[in-house]
C-alpha positions as CSV (number, residue, x, y, z in Angstrom):
1,I,0.0,0.2,0.4
2,F,2.7,2.3,0.7
3,R,4.7,1.4,-1.9
4,A,1.6,2.2,-4.3
5,G,1.4,5.1,-2.4
6,F,5.1,6.8,-3.9
7,V,5.2,5.3,-6.2
8,G,1.3,7.3,-7.1
9,I,3.4,10.5,-6.8
10,P,4.0,12.0,-10.3
11,V,7.9,12.6,-10.9
12,G,7.5,16.2,-11.9
13,H,6.7,17.4,-8.0
14,T,10.0,15.8,-7.0
15,E,11.8,17.3,-9.8
16,A,10.2,20.7,-9.5
17,A,11.5,20.9,-5.8
18,R,14.5,19.4,-6.8
19,V,14.9,22.8,-9.5
20,L,13.9,24.8,-6.8
21,G,16.7,23.4,-4.6
22,F,14.6,21.8,-2.0
23,S,17.3,18.7,-0.1
24,R,16.3,15.2,-0.5
25,R,15.2,15.1,3.4
26,Q,12.4,18.9,2.4
27,I,11.5,16.5,-0.7
28,F,10.6,13.6,1.2
29,L,8.9,16.0,3.8
30,R,6.9,18.2,2.1
31,I,5.9,17.7,-1.2
32,N,6.4,13.4,-1.1
33,L,5.0,12.4,2.3
34,P,1.7,14.4,2.4
35,Q,1.3,12.5,-0.9
36,M,1.4,9.4,0.1
37,V,-0.2,10.1,3.2
38,T,-3.7,11.4,0.8
39,N,-2.5,8.7,-1.7
40,V,-2.7,6.1,1.3
41,V,-5.1,6.6,3.7
42,P,-8.3,5.0,2.5
43,A,-6.7,2.4,1.2
44,T,-5.2,1.4,4.6
45,F,-9.0,2.1,6.5
46,N,-10.3,-0.8,3.6
47,Q,-7.1,-3.3,4.5
48,L,-8.2,-2.5,8.7
49,I,-12.1,-3.4,7.9
50,I,-11.3,-6.3,5.6
51,L,-9.4,-7.5,8.8
52,L,-11.7,-7.0,10.9
53,K,-14.1,-8.7,8.9
54,E,-12.2,-11.4,9.0
55,S,-11.8,-12.0,12.3
56,S,-14.8,-14.2,12.6
57,I,-12.9,-16.1,9.8
58,L,-10.1,-17.2,12.8
59,S,-11.8,-17.5,15.6
60,I,-12.4,-20.9,13.2
61,I,-8.6,-22.1,13.4
62,T,-8.0,-20.3,17.5
63,I,-8.0,-17.7,18.3
64,P,-11.9,-16.6,20.5
65,E,-13.7,-13.4,19.8
66,L,-17.3,-12.2,19.5
67,T,-18.6,-15.4,16.9
68,T,-17.1,-18.2,19.2
69,V,-19.2,-16.2,22.4
70,A,-21.8,-16.0,20.4
71,S,-22.1,-19.6,19.7
72,G,-21.4,-20.4,23.7
73,I,-24.1,-18.4,24.6
74,S,-26.3,-20.2,22.3
75,S,-25.4,-23.9,23.2
76,E,-26.1,-22.8,26.6
77,T,-29.5,-21.1,26.5
78,F,-30.4,-22.3,23.3
79,K,-31.3,-19.5,22.0
80,V,-30.2,-18.9,18.5
81,T,-31.3,-15.5,17.0
82,A,-30.7,-13.4,20.0
83,P,-26.5,-13.5,20.2
84,Y,-26.5,-13.9,16.3
85,L,-27.9,-10.8,16.2
86,A,-25.5,-9.4,18.7
87,M,-23.2,-10.7,17.7
88,A,-23.8,-8.7,13.6
89,L,-24.7,-5.5,16.0
90,L,-21.4,-5.8,17.4
91,Y,-19.6,-5.8,14.0
92,W,-21.4,-3.7,12.2
93,I,-20.6,-1.0,14.4
94,L,-17.3,-1.8,14.7
95,V,-17.2,-1.1,10.8
96,Q,-18.9,1.8,11.0
97,A,-16.4,3.1,13.9
98,V,-13.7,2.7,11.2
99,A,-15.2,4.2,8.4
100,Q,-15.9,6.6,10.3
101,V,-12.4,7.5,11.4
102,G,-11.4,6.9,8.0
103,Q,-13.5,9.4,6.4
104,L,-12.7,11.6,8.9
105,A,-8.5,10.9,7.7
106,E,-9.5,10.9,4.3
107,K,-11.2,15.2,4.7
108,R,-7.9,15.8,6.9
109,T,-6.1,14.7,4.4
110,T,-7.4,15.8,1.6
111,G,-9.3,19.6,2.9
112,Y,-7.0,21.1,0.3
113,L,-8.5,19.9,-3.2
114,R,-11.6,21.2,-2.1
C-alpha cells in the first residue's frame, strides 16, 4: 500500500522541488510524504475493515472472539438468534466506526483539494 502511495506521486513534483533547490529531506517531508499519505489513507482503512471482518474467520482456527462467544451462548441458552444478531450488530458498529474514522482521516488529508 505504501509503495503504491509513493509510486502514485507524479515525478514532476519531485523534479520541480529539485529545481527549486530543496534537499532530499525537504523533498521527502514537504512534497512526497503529504502526497503519499493522501494516496494511502483510503486503502489503509479499507484493509483495516477487511481485517476486522475476517477476524470472525480466524475464530474457526484458534482465536476465540465474538463468533465463539455467540456460539457458546447459543449452545448454553438454546437461543440462537439473539446472540448472533447481537454479534452482527457489534461487527456492524465496529465496521461503521472504523469507516467513519477513515472518512475523517481522508477529509483531513485531502482538505486542500476541495
